[in-house]
C-alpha positions in Angstrom: 77.5 186.4 40.8 78.5 186.0 44.4 82.3 185.9 44.3 84.1 184.4 47.3 87.9 184.8 47.1 88.5 182.5 50.1 86.6 179.7 48.3 88.8 180.0 45.2 91.9 179.9 47.4 90.5 176.8 49.1 89.9 175.1 45.7 93.5 175.8 44.7 94.8 174.3 48.0 92.6 171.3 47.6 93.8 170.8 44.0 97.4 171.0 45.2 96.8 168.6 48.0 95.0 166.2 45.7 97.9 166.3 43.3 100.4 165.7 46.0 98.4 162.7 47.2 98.2 161.3 43.7 102.0 161.7 43.2 102.7 160.1 46.6 100.4 157.1 45.7 102.2 156.7 42.4 105.6 156.8 44.2 104.3 154.2 46.6 103.1 151.9 43.8 106.4 152.2 42.0 108.8 151.8 44.9 107.0 149.8 47.5 107.4 146.5 45.6 111.1 147.3 45.1 111.5 147.9 48.9 109.7 144.7 49.7 111.9 142.7 47.2 115.0 144.2 48.7 114.0 143.3 52.2 113.2 139.7 51.1 116.6 139.4 49.4 118.4 140.7 52.5 116.4 138.3 54.7 117.1 135.3 52.5 120.8 136.1 52.2 121.2 136.3 56.0 119.1 133.3 56.8 120.7 129.8 57.0 119.0 127.2 54.8 118.0 124.4 57.1 117.2 120.9 56.1 113.4 120.9 55.2 110.9 118.4 56.5 109.7 115.7 54.2 106.0 115.9 54.8 105.4 116.7 51.1 107.6 114.0 49.6 106.1 112.2 46.7 107.3 108.8 48.1 105.6 109.0 51.4 102.8 106.5 51.9 99.5 107.4 50.4 96.4 106.2 52.1 94.0 107.4 49.4 91.9 105.4 47.0 94.4 105.3 44.1 93.6 102.1 42.4 94.4 102.2 38.7 92.6 100.4 35.9 89.2 100.7 37.6 87.9 102.1 34.3 88.8 98.8 32.7 86.5 95.7 32.5 88.4 93.9 35.2 89.4 95.5 38.5 90.5 94.7 42.0 87.6 95.3 44.3 89.3 94.5 47.6 91.4 95.0 49.6 91.2 98.8 49.6 94.2 100.7 48.2 97.0 100.8 50.8 95.0 98.7 53.3 97.3 97.6 56.2 97.9 94.0 57.2 100.2 92.1 59.5 102.5 89.2 58.5 100.6 86.0 58.5 97.2 87.5 57.6 95.2 85.5 55.1 94.4 88.3 52.7 91.3 87.9 50.5 91.8 89.6 47.1 88.5 90.0 45.1 88.7 90.5 41.4 85.5 91.7 39.6 84.0 92.6 36.3 82.8 96.2 35.8 80.4 95.0 32.9 79.0 91.5 33.4 77.7 91.6 29.8 81.3 91.7 28.5 83.0 88.3 27.9 86.4 87.9 29.5 87.5 84.3 29.7 90.0 84.6 32.5 92.5 86.9 34.3 95.8 86.4 36.0 96.6 87.8 39.4 100.1 89.1 40.2 101.5 90.1 43.6 104.8 92.0 43.4 105.2 90.9 39.8 104.8 87.2 40.7 101.9 85.4 39.2 99.9 83.7 41.9 96.8 82.4 40.0 94.8 82.5 36.8 91.0 82.1 37.1 87.7 82.7 35.4 86.0 85.9 36.4 84.9 87.1 38.9 87.0 85.4 41.5 88.5 85.6 45.0 92.0 84.6 45.9 93.4 84.2 49.5 97.0 85.2 49.8 99.1 84.0 52.7 101.3 86.9 53.9 103.4 84.7 56.2 107.1 85.5 56.0 106.5 88.7 54.1 108.7 91.7 54.8 107.1 95.0 55.7 106.3 97.3 52.9 104.0 98.0 49.9 102.9 95.1 47.8 101.7 95.7 44.3 98.7 93.8 43.1 98.0 93.5 39.4 95.3 91.7 37.4 96.0 91.2 33.7 93.6 90.0 31.1 92.9 90.0 27.3 90.2 92.3 26.0 89.9 90.9 22.5 93.5 91.0 21.4 94.5 93.8 23.7 96.2 93.2 27.0 94.8 95.3 29.8 95.5 95.5 33.5 94.2 96.9 36.8 96.4 97.7 39.7 96.2 98.3 43.4 98.5 97.8 46.4 98.4 96.8 50.1 100.8 97.2 52.9 102.4 94.8 55.4 103.3 96.3 58.7 105.5 94.8 61.5 104.0 92.5 64.0 106.6 93.5 66.6 105.8 96.0 69.3 109.0 98.0 69.7 110.8 98.0 73.0 110.6 101.5 74.5 113.8 103.0 76.0 114.8 106.2 77.8 118.4 107.2 78.7 120.8 108.3 81.4 123.6 110.7 80.7 127.0 109.2 81.5 129.3 112.1 80.2 128.9 115.4 78.5 131.6 116.8 76.1 132.0 120.1 74.2 130.6 120.3 70.7 131.3 122.9 68.1 128.2 125.2 67.9 128.9 126.0 64.2 128.7 122.3 63.3 125.3 121.5 61.6 125.8 117.8 62.5 124.8 115.4 59.7 126.9 112.3 60.5 128.9 111.1 63.4 131.4 108.1 63.7 133.7 107.0 66.5 137.0 105.4 65.5 140.2 104.7 67.5 139.6 107.2 70.2 138.4 110.1 68.1 135.2 111.3 66.4 134.6 111.9 62.8 131.8 114.3 61.9 130.1 115.4 58.7 128.4 118.8 58.7 125.9 120.5 56.5 124.7 123.9 55.1 125.7 125.3 51.8 129.1 127.0 52.1 129.7 125.4 55.5 129.7 121.7 54.8 132.8 119.8 56.1 134.3 116.5 57.0 136.3 116.7 60.2 138.2 114.8 62.8 137.4 115.8 66.4 139.0 115.2 69.8 136.3 113.7 72.0 137.1 115.2 75.4 137.7 118.8 74.2 135.6 119.1 71.0 138.7 120.4 69.3 138.8 120.1 65.5 142.0 118.2 64.7 141.6 118.0 60.9 138.9 119.5 58.6 138.1 119.5 54.9 135.7 122.0 53.4 133.3 120.7 50.8 132.4 122.8 47.7 130.0 125.7 48.4 127.4 124.1 46.1 127.3 120.9 48.2 125.1 120.4 51.3 127.0 117.7 53.3 125.1 114.8 54.8 125.8 111.5 56.7 129.1 109.7 57.0 130.5 106.3 57.8 133.9 104.6 57.9 135.0 101.4 56.3 138.6 100.4 56.8 140.8 103.5 55.9 138.0 105.2 54.0 135.4 107.7 54.9 132.1 107.8 53.0 130.1 110.9 52.9 126.7 111.8 51.2 125.4 115.1 49.9 121.8 116.1 50.2 120.4 116.9 46.7 123.4 116.7 44.5 123.1 113.0 43.9 126.7 112.6 44.7 128.8 110.9 47.4 132.5 111.1 48.3 135.1 108.7 49.5 138.0 110.1 51.4 141.3 108.8 52.7 140.7 108.6 56.5 144.1 110.1 57.4 144.6 112.8 54.8 141.0 113.6 53.9 142.0 113.4 50.3 139.1 112.6 47.9 139.7 109.2 46.5 136.5 108.7 44.6 133.0 110.1 43.9 129.9 108.1 43.4 126.3 108.8 42.3 122.8 107.9 43.4 119.3 108.7 42.2 117.7 109.8 45.5 118.4 112.4 48.1 121.3 111.5 50.4 120.6 111.7 54.2 122.2 109.0 56.4 124.7 106.2 55.7 126.2 103.4 57.7 127.8 99.9 57.1 127.9 96.4 58.5 131.4 96.1 57.0 130.0 94.1 54.0 127.6 96.7 52.5 126.4 100.2 52.8 123.0 101.3 54.1 121.6 104.7 52.9 118.5 106.8 53.7 116.8 109.5 51.6 114.4 110.9 54.2 111.6 108.5 53.4 110.9 105.2 55.2 113.3 103.4 52.9 116.8 102.1 53.5 118.8 101.4 50.4 121.4 98.6 50.4 124.5 99.5 48.4 127.5 97.6 47.2 130.5 99.1 49.0 132.7 99.0 45.9 130.4 99.7 43.0 127.7 101.7 44.9 125.0 99.8 43.0 121.7 99.5 44.9 121.3 95.8 45.6 118.1 96.0 47.7 115.6 98.1 49.6 114.2 97.9 53.1 110.9 99.5 53.9 110.9 100.5 57.6 107.7 99.8 59.5 106.6 99.5 63.2 103.5 97.8 64.4 101.3 100.8 63.3 102.7 101.5 59.9 105.6 103.1 58.0 108.1 105.3 59.8 109.5 108.0 57.5 112.1 110.8 57.9 114.9 108.4 58.6 118.0 110.4 58.9 121.5 109.7 60.4 122.4 106.0 60.7 124.7 103.9 62.9 125.2 100.2 62.8 125.3 98.9 66.4 125.5 95.2 67.5 123.6 93.9 64.4 121.0 96.6 64.3 120.6 99.9 62.6 120.0 103.0 64.8 118.3 105.9 63.0 117.5 109.4 64.0 113.9 110.3 63.0 114.2 113.8 61.6 112.3 116.6 63.4 111.7 114.3 66.5 113.5 113.4 69.7 113.4 109.7 68.8 116.0 107.2 67.6 114.6 103.9 66.2 116.3 100.5 66.2 115.8 98.6 63.0 116.3 95.0 62.0 118.6 95.2 58.9 117.2 92.0 57.5 113.5 92.9 57.5 113.1 96.7 58.1 111.1 96.0 61.2 111.5 98.5 64.1 112.4 96.5 67.2 113.0 99.4 69.6 112.5 103.2 70.1 114.7 105.5 72.2 113.0 108.6 73.6 115.7 111.3 73.9 113.4 114.1 75.1 115.0 116.6 77.5 118.6 115.8 76.5 119.5 119.3 75.3 118.0 120.9 78.4 120.8 119.5 80.5 123.2 122.1 79.1 123.0 125.9 78.8 122.0 127.1 75.3 122.7 130.7 74.3 122.5 130.4 70.6 120.3 129.0 67.8 120.1 125.2 67.8 118.3 122.7 65.6 117.2 119.1 66.0 118.7 115.9 67.5 121.0 114.3 64.9 124.2 112.3 65.1 124.8 108.8 66.5 128.2 107.3 67.2 129.2 104.0 68.7 132.4 102.9 70.5 132.4 99.1 70.1 135.4 98.5 72.4 134.2 100.7 75.2 130.5 99.9 74.7 129.7 103.6 74.6 126.9 105.4 72.7 127.3 109.1 71.7 124.6 111.5 70.5 124.4 115.1 69.5 122.4 117.6 67.4 122.7 120.3 64.8 124.5 123.3 66.2 124.3 121.8 69.7 126.9 123.0 72.3 127.4 119.5 73.7 127.9 115.8 72.7 126.5 113.3 75.2 127.5 109.8 76.1 124.3 108.0 77.1 123.2 104.7 78.4 119.9 103.2 77.4 117.3 102.2 80.0 114.3 100.1 79.1 111.0 101.8 80.2 
């Protein structure tokens, strides 16, 4: 036997080294996930929770082929699901049989739950869309299969026929704005600004001196509430919350909570025409609410001449129109409160670049109107300035 002591020593060192590597790997497997988890917790605790975009909302417009009831004997062959039309279009609705050997005497056609015709199958019906407001229109065909009532459904969309007037702006004045204010709502009243701010643990309602940006009065909302838009009616301030399904009514002078109210959607923006409230939820819808009972009395679907415009955020009622920030953009749209049609669009690009920014900022949000002075004010989330602007048609 050829004995090599150096080889034996090498084997021992190799075994020790291998053992150390195995132990180190075990330690890494055990503790690395804990380290990663700790880092994630630290990061999430230190990061502000900003308002998310709404690109994945369930109520955004779907342009897919989602007709229902097509497995039934009677179905809506045309128009295509969510096909877009303009007011005044003569829309041909074609109702067909999937199995021509089956006997179905007749079927009734409904548009937005109103019966428009009953006819033998198959048939075509021409619907006059004149005077229709923008939005989705549900189409149903109901029939008897033996003694069982069955139905097929589809929908179409009516857009606006109006090409919005395009505006830009000039800056008239620039005022200081609190950089800790995550602006969600803005209102001008009797020489001062009222502002609603967001973020969990930081949401407030406040009274602000216009020229200095000084906070004159402030009320902190509960830490569990993410504050949203505000409006004023008489001596009351109305404020929404984001996902709590709850709104608040304050005394304008003392900021004492007078009342709470509930709603079934998210709360984003709110305004008033002095008779009723208008509320947004981040979709393309504006909800009309009774100012006393807060019951929803109607819904506007907001469309331009291309289709629906979603992400409607902060609102302001100005000279018979609703002005709305479009979240995540530099645009403010002007909406007809009777129809939901967009009549104008304001391009606010470059506004923030007019002041020095040394901290984190977020998007344009916040519109206020001085009716006596005919002044328009805008700001943004964590912005260092509030701007008085004048609109200029492009």
